[in-house]
Structures are given as structure tokens and as C-alpha cells.
PAPA-630278 format. One record per residue: residue number from 1; residue in three letters; x, y, z of N, C-alpha, C in turn. Coordinates in nm, 3 decimals, always signed. Layout:
REM PAPA-630278
{pt NUM; Ala; {X; Y; Z}; {X; Y; Z}; {X; Y; Z}}
...
REM end
This chain:
REM PAPA-630278
{pt 1; Met; {-1.626; +9.997; -1.586}; {-1.486; +9.978; -1.617}; {-1.416; +10.113; -1.624}}
{pt 2; Glu; {-1.304; +10.124; -1.558}; {-1.230; +10.248; -1.554}; {-1.157; +10.272; -1.685}}
{pt 3; Asn; {-1.168; +10.393; -1.739}; {-1.103; +10.429; -1.864}; {-0.978; +10.511; -1.832}}
{pt 4; Arg; {-0.875; +10.446; -1.780}; {-0.753; +10.514; -1.738}; {-0.642; +10.485; -1.836}}
{pt 5; Lys; {-0.575; +10.591; -1.881}; {-0.467; +10.574; -1.977}; {-0.335; +10.550; -1.905}}
{pt 6; Glu; {-0.251; +10.472; -1.969}; {-0.117; +10.450; -1.916}; {-0.032; +10.573; -1.938}}
{pt 7; Glu; {+0.078; +10.580; -1.866}; {+0.171; +10.690; -1.888}; {+0.232; +10.678; -2.027}}
{pt 8; Leu; {+0.250; +10.794; -2.092}; {+0.319; +10.797; -2.220}; {+0.469; +10.791; -2.198}}
{pt 9; Tyr; {+0.512; +10.840; -2.082}; {+0.654; +10.843; -2.046}; {+0.660; +10.847; -1.895}}
{pt 10; Ser; {+0.758; +10.777; -1.838}; {+0.774; +10.778; -1.693}; {+0.921; +10.766; -1.658}}
{pt 11; Gln; {+0.962; +10.846; -1.559}; {+1.100; +10.839; -1.511}; {+1.098; +10.850; -1.360}}
{pt 12; Ala; {+1.167; +10.758; -1.293}; {+1.180; +10.759; -1.148}; {+1.319; +10.808; -1.113}}
{pt 13; Ile; {+1.325; +10.898; -1.013}; {+1.452; +10.953; -0.967}; {+1.467; +10.916; -0.820}}
{pt 14; Pro; {+1.556; +10.819; -0.788}; {+1.579; +10.787; -0.647}; {+1.660; +10.898; -0.582}}
{pt 15; Ala; {+1.619; +10.938; -0.461}; {+1.686; +11.048; -0.392}; {+1.683; +11.022; -0.242}}
{pt 16; Gly; {+1.770; +10.934; -0.195}; {+1.774; +10.903; -0.053}; {+1.647; +10.834; -0.008}}
{pt 17; Lys; {+1.580; +10.891; +0.093}; {+1.456; +10.832; +0.144}; {+1.335; +10.868; +0.058}}
{pt 18; Arg; {+1.359; +10.947; -0.044}; {+1.250; +10.989; -0.133}; {+1.272; +10.932; -0.271}}
{pt 19; Arg; {+1.166; +10.932; -0.347}; {+1.174; +10.897; -0.489}; {+1.080; +10.992; -0.561}}
{pt 20; Tyr; {+1.130; +11.049; -0.668}; {+1.049; +11.141; -0.749}; {+1.013; +11.071; -0.879}}
{pt 21; Phe; {+0.889; +11.092; -0.921}; {+0.841; +11.034; -1.046}; {+0.795; +11.147; -1.137}}
{pt 22; Phe; {+0.840; +11.144; -1.260}; {+0.796; +11.238; -1.364}; {+0.721; +11.155; -1.467}}
{pt 23; Asp; {+0.592; +11.174; -1.476}; {+0.508; +11.096; -1.566}; {+0.438; +11.188; -1.664}}
{pt 24; Val; {+0.442; +11.153; -1.791}; {+0.369; +11.226; -1.894}; {+0.243; +11.147; -1.924}}
{pt 25; Lys; {+0.130; +11.216; -1.917}; {+0.000; +11.155; -1.944}; {-0.073; +11.242; -2.046}}
{pt 26; Glu; {-0.190; +11.196; -2.086}; {-0.267; +11.268; -2.187}; {-0.412; +11.280; -2.142}}
{pt 27; Thr; {-0.469; +11.398; -2.161}; {-0.611; +11.417; -2.128}; {-0.696; +11.350; -2.236}}
{pt 28; Arg; {-0.824; +11.337; -2.208}; {-0.914; +11.280; -2.309}; {-0.916; +11.365; -2.435}}
{pt 29; Gly; {-0.888; +11.495; -2.421}; {-0.885; +11.586; -2.534}; {-0.753; +11.582; -2.611}}
{pt 30; Gly; {-0.658; +11.499; -2.566}; {-0.532; +11.485; -2.636}; {-0.421; +11.576; -2.590}}
{pt 31; Asp; {-0.445; +11.659; -2.486}; {-0.340; +11.746; -2.435}; {-0.251; +11.668; -2.338}}
{pt 32; Lys; {-0.123; +11.686; -2.352}; {-0.028; +11.618; -2.264}; {-0.001; +11.703; -2.141}}
{pt 33; Phe; {+0.023; +11.636; -2.028}; {+0.058; +11.705; -1.905}; {+0.155; +11.618; -1.826}}
{pt 34; Val; {+0.218; +11.679; -1.727}; {+0.317; +11.609; -1.644}; {+0.262; +11.597; -1.503}}
{pt 35; Thr; {+0.279; +11.480; -1.443}; {+0.255; +11.468; -1.300}; {+0.392; +11.447; -1.235}}
{pt 36; Ile; {+0.414; +11.520; -1.128}; {+0.537; +11.507; -1.051}; {+0.495; +11.454; -0.915}}
{pt 37; Thr; {+0.549; +11.339; -0.878}; {+0.512; +11.274; -0.754}; {+0.634; +11.257; -0.666}}
{pt 38; Glu; {+0.621; +11.297; -0.540}; {+0.723; +11.269; -0.440}; {+0.669; +11.155; -0.355}}
{pt 39; Ser; {+0.745; +11.048; -0.344}; {+0.705; +10.933; -0.264}; {+0.807; +10.914; -0.152}}
{pt 40; Arg; {+0.755; +10.907; -0.029}; {+0.843; +10.887; +0.087}; {+0.799; +10.764; +0.164}}
{pt 41; Lys; {+0.893; +10.680; +0.197}; {+0.865; +10.561; +0.277}; {+0.868; +10.601; +0.424}}
{pt 42; Ile; {+0.756; +10.575; +0.493}; {+0.742; +10.618; +0.632}; {+0.703; +10.498; +0.719}}
{pt 43; Phe; {+0.760; +10.494; +0.836}; {+0.727; +10.388; +0.932}; {+0.617; +10.436; +1.024}}
{pt 44; Asp; {+0.509; +10.362; +1.030}; {+0.396; +10.393; +1.118}; {+0.418; +10.320; +1.250}}
{pt 45; Thr; {+0.444; +10.396; +1.356}; {+0.472; +10.335; +1.486}; {+0.349; +10.267; +1.546}}
{pt 46; Asn; {+0.229; +10.310; +1.506}; {+0.106; +10.249; +1.558}; {+0.084; +10.109; +1.503}}
{pt 47; Thr; {+0.114; +10.090; +1.375}; {+0.091; +9.959; +1.312}; {+0.220; +9.879; +1.295}}
{pt 48; Ala; {+0.333; +9.943; +1.321}; {+0.465; +9.882; +1.303}; {+0.487; +9.835; +1.159}}
{pt 49; Glu; {+0.432; +9.915; +1.065}; {+0.448; +9.884; +0.923}; {+0.490; +10.009; +0.846}}
{pt 50; Phe; {+0.553; +9.986; +0.732}; {+0.590; +10.095; +0.645}; {+0.476; +10.125; +0.549}}
{pt 51; Tyr; {+0.465; +10.250; +0.510}; {+0.371; +10.290; +0.406}; {+0.437; +10.401; +0.324}}
{pt 52; Tyr; {+0.380; +10.430; +0.210}; {+0.434; +10.534; +0.123}; {+0.342; +10.655; +0.126}}
{pt 53; Asp; {+0.400; +10.768; +0.161}; {+0.329; +10.895; +0.159}; {+0.361; +10.960; +0.026}}
{pt 54; Lys; {+0.258; +10.990; -0.053}; {+0.279; +11.045; -0.187}; {+0.216; +11.183; -0.197}}
{pt 55; Thr; {+0.291; +11.273; -0.258}; {+0.243; +11.407; -0.288}; {+0.256; +11.425; -0.438}}
{pt 56; Lys; {+0.149; +11.471; -0.499}; {+0.147; +11.479; -0.645}; {+0.101; +11.617; -0.689}}
{pt 57; Ile; {+0.167; +11.669; -0.793}; {+0.120; +11.791; -0.858}; {+0.101; +11.762; -1.006}}
{pt 58; Phe; {+0.009; +11.834; -1.065}; {-0.019; +11.822; -1.207}; {+0.028; +11.949; -1.274}}
{pt 59; Leu; {+0.108; +11.935; -1.376}; {+0.164; +12.050; -1.446}; {+0.119; +12.045; -1.591}}
{pt 60; Tyr; {+0.039; +12.146; -1.629}; {-0.016; +12.150; -1.764}; {+0.070; +12.238; -1.854}}
{pt 61; Lys; {+0.065; +12.211; -1.985}; {+0.159; +12.273; -2.078}; {+0.154; +12.425; -2.076}}
{pt 62; Glu; {+0.040; +12.484; -2.046}; {+0.034; +12.630; -2.042}; {+0.114; +12.688; -1.926}}
{pt 63; Asp; {+0.152; +12.603; -1.831}; {+0.229; +12.648; -1.715}; {+0.376; +12.604; -1.718}}
{pt 64; Phe; {+0.416; +12.528; -1.820}; {+0.553; +12.475; -1.825}; {+0.657; +12.585; -1.811}}
{pt 65; Glu; {+0.646; +12.692; -1.890}; {+0.747; +12.798; -1.890}; {+0.755; +12.866; -1.753}}
{pt 66; Lys; {+0.640; +12.897; -1.694}; {+0.637; +12.962; -1.563}; {+0.701; +12.873; -1.457}}
{pt 67; Phe; {+0.663; +12.747; -1.458}; {+0.716; +12.652; -1.361}; {+0.868; +12.640; -1.377}}
{pt 68; Gln; {+0.914; +12.626; -1.500}; {+1.056; +12.610; -1.529}; {+1.135; +12.733; -1.482}}
{pt 69; Lys; {+1.084; +12.852; -1.510}; {+1.153; +12.974; -1.467}; {+1.155; +12.987; -1.315}}
{pt 70; Gly; {+1.043; +12.956; -1.252}; {+1.037; +12.962; -1.106}; {+1.132; +12.864; -1.041}}
{pt 71; Leu; {+1.137; +12.742; -1.093}; {+1.229; +12.641; -1.040}; {+1.374; +12.683; -1.063}}
{pt 72; Ala; {+1.404; +12.734; -1.182}; {+1.540; +12.780; -1.213}; {+1.582; +12.893; -1.119}}
{pt 73; Asn; {+1.491; +12.986; -1.090}; {+1.523; +13.094; -0.997}; {+1.549; +13.043; -0.856}}
{pt 74; Ala; {+1.468; +12.949; -0.810}; {+1.487; +12.893; -0.676}; {+1.621; +12.821; -0.666}}
{pt 75; Ile; {+1.654; +12.742; -0.768}; {+1.782; +12.670; -0.769}; {+1.898; +12.768; -0.776}}
{pt 76; Ser; {+1.886; +12.869; -0.859}; {+1.991; +12.971; -0.870}; {+2.014; +13.040; -0.736}}
{pt 77; Phe; {+1.906; +13.073; -0.665}; {+1.921; +13.136; -0.534}; {+1.994; +13.045; -0.436}}
{pt 78; Ile; {+1.959; +12.918; -0.437}; {+2.026; +12.822; -0.347}; {+2.174; +12.814; -0.379}}
{pt 79; Glu; {+2.207; +12.808; -0.508}; {+2.346; +12.791; -0.550}; {+2.430; +12.918; -0.531}}
{pt 80; Thr; {+2.371; +13.037; -0.550}; {+2.449; +13.160; -0.549}; {+2.422; +13.248; -0.428}}
{pt 81; Gly; {+2.307; +13.233; -0.364}; {+2.269; +13.321; -0.255}; {+2.220; +13.456; -0.303}}
{pt 82; Val; {+2.217; +13.477; -0.434}; {+2.171; +13.603; -0.492}; {+2.025; +13.589; -0.532}}
{pt 83; Glu; {+1.943; +13.681; -0.481}; {+1.801; +13.675; -0.513}; {+1.778; +13.720; -0.657}}
{pt 84; Pro; {+1.717; +13.635; -0.739}; {+1.693; +13.672; -0.879}; {+1.583; +13.777; -0.890}}
{pt 85; Glu; {+1.576; +13.840; -1.006}; {+1.468; +13.935; -1.033}; {+1.335; +13.860; -1.023}}
{pt 86; Pro; {+1.235; +13.923; -0.963}; {+1.105; +13.854; -0.954}; {+1.046; +13.832; -1.093}}
{pt 87; Leu; {+0.980; +13.720; -1.109}; {+0.913; +13.690; -1.236}; {+0.776; +13.755; -1.236}}
{pt 88; Val; {+0.740; +13.815; -1.346}; {+0.608; +13.876; -1.360}; {+0.545; +13.818; -1.485}}
{pt 89; Phe; {+0.424; +13.768; -1.470}; {+0.351; +13.709; -1.581}; {+0.223; +13.786; -1.603}}
{pt 90; Asp; {+0.163; +13.770; -1.718}; {+0.043; +13.844; -1.755}; {-0.068; +13.832; -1.651}}
{pt 91; Asn; {-0.089; +13.712; -1.599}; {-0.199; +13.691; -1.505}; {-0.150; +13.684; -1.361}}
{pt 92; Asp; {-0.035; +13.744; -1.334}; {+0.026; +13.741; -1.201}; {-0.044; +13.842; -1.111}}
{pt 93; Leu; {-0.060; +13.811; -0.983}; {-0.118; +13.904; -0.887}; {-0.035; +14.032; -0.877}}
{pt 94; His; {+0.098; +14.022; -0.895}; {+0.183; +14.139; -0.885}; {+0.153; +14.239; -0.996}}
{pt 95; Gly; {+0.099; +14.193; -1.107}; {+0.067; +14.280; -1.219}; {-0.066; +14.349; -1.204}}
{pt 96; Met; {-0.145; +14.313; -1.102}; {-0.276; +14.375; -1.081}; {-0.259; +14.506; -1.006}}
{pt 97; Asp; {-0.359; +14.593; -1.021}; {-0.355; +14.714; -0.941}; {-0.377; +14.675; -0.795}}
{pt 98; Gly; {-0.344; +14.764; -0.703}; {-0.346; +14.734; -0.561}; {-0.477; +14.680; -0.510}}
{pt 99; Glu; {-0.589; +14.740; -0.553}; {-0.720; +14.697; -0.505}; {-0.751; +14.554; -0.545}}
{pt 100; His; {-0.728; +14.517; -0.672}; {-0.755; +14.381; -0.717}; {-0.660; +14.281; -0.653}}
{pt 101; Arg; {-0.534; +14.317; -0.641}; {-0.436; +14.228; -0.581}; {-0.474; +14.199; -0.436}}
{pt 102; Asp; {-0.513; +14.306; -0.362}; {-0.550; +14.288; -0.222}; {-0.675; +14.202; -0.207}}
{pt 103; Ser; {-0.773; +14.221; -0.295}; {-0.895; +14.141; -0.284}; {-0.867; +13.995; -0.318}}
{pt 104; Met; {-0.780; +13.970; -0.415}; {-0.743; +13.831; -0.447}; {-0.668; +13.769; -0.331}}
{pt 105; Ser; {-0.577; +13.844; -0.271}; {-0.497; +13.791; -0.161}; {-0.585; +13.759; -0.041}}
{pt 106; Asp; {-0.677; +13.851; -0.008}; {-0.763; +13.829; +0.108}; {-0.857; +13.711; +0.086}}
{pt 107; Gly; {-0.899; +13.690; -0.038}; {-0.996; +13.586; -0.064}; {-0.936; +13.451; -0.094}}
{pt 108; Phe; {-0.807; +13.444; -0.113}; {-0.751; +13.314; -0.152}; {-0.621; +13.286; -0.082}}
{pt 109; Ile; {-0.519; +13.359; -0.112}; {-0.384; +13.324; -0.066}; {-0.375; +13.323; +0.085}}
{pt 110; Asn; {-0.432; +13.423; +0.151}; {-0.420; +13.430; +0.297}; {-0.507; +13.328; +0.368}}
{pt 111; Asp; {-0.600; +13.264; +0.296}; {-0.687; +13.166; +0.359}; {-0.632; +13.024; +0.354}}
{pt 112; Val; {-0.518; +13.005; +0.289}; {-0.462; +12.872; +0.277}; {-0.397; +12.832; +0.409}}
{pt 113; Asp; {-0.428; +12.714; +0.456}; {-0.373; +12.663; +0.581}; {-0.306; +12.531; +0.554}}
{pt 114; Phe; {-0.176; +12.523; +0.578}; {-0.099; +12.404; +0.547}; {-0.069; +12.322; +0.672}}
{pt 115; Lys; {-0.165; +12.296; +0.755}; {-0.145; +12.213; +0.874}; {-0.139; +12.068; +0.833}}
{pt 116; Tyr; {-0.054; +11.994; +0.898}; {-0.038; +11.852; +0.868}; {-0.101; +11.768; +0.974}}
REM end
């Protein structure tokens, strides 16, 4: 039997062909987190049927402030065209010395491939 908890809070945001869901859930240890889901209705020409393509991210409380600041900066840039000051966090790659930053970049960031 699956031991899955229901959402503690859920809000759906309709946005044209997309719908965003903000769900608050709880870990087994009692920590709350947010899942943000983008759902898009897509027509499959092979089967002549619609299906929902969902993309989900999990946002944990230790990252709330960073996420909020990053989102606010991106929105501000879109609205004003002015690039905000870069955000620097304690565990940010930008805060590392050159050698560590380069080794982290070569081993992780540059290896990501977003092919669909």
C-alpha cells in the first residue's frame, strides 16, 4: 500500500494553454516543501488524442529565499530592461575561487544537455 500524503495546500493558476499548480506537501520528517507544476495540453498527431505534458520542480524551504530573489530579479529585468545586481549566496559557484569554480563547472554545469 502506498503511503502518499495529500497536499496540505493547493492552488491552480490557469494561464492560456498552460496551467500552473502550487502544492504544499510534507516530508515524512515533517518538513514542508512546494511543488510547482506546469501542465500543458498537447495534441498528439500520431494518436489523434490530447495528453498533458507536465514539468515539476520541488522547492525546499532552505531554497525559498534564493528562489524568490532569483524570480524577482528575472521579473524585474523583463519589466524594466535593467539588469539587476547578480545574487551571490554562500554556496554559490561565483563565490568560489577560480580553480574550484572551474572544476565544478566542467564536472556539472557544462555537461547538462537539454535536448527534447
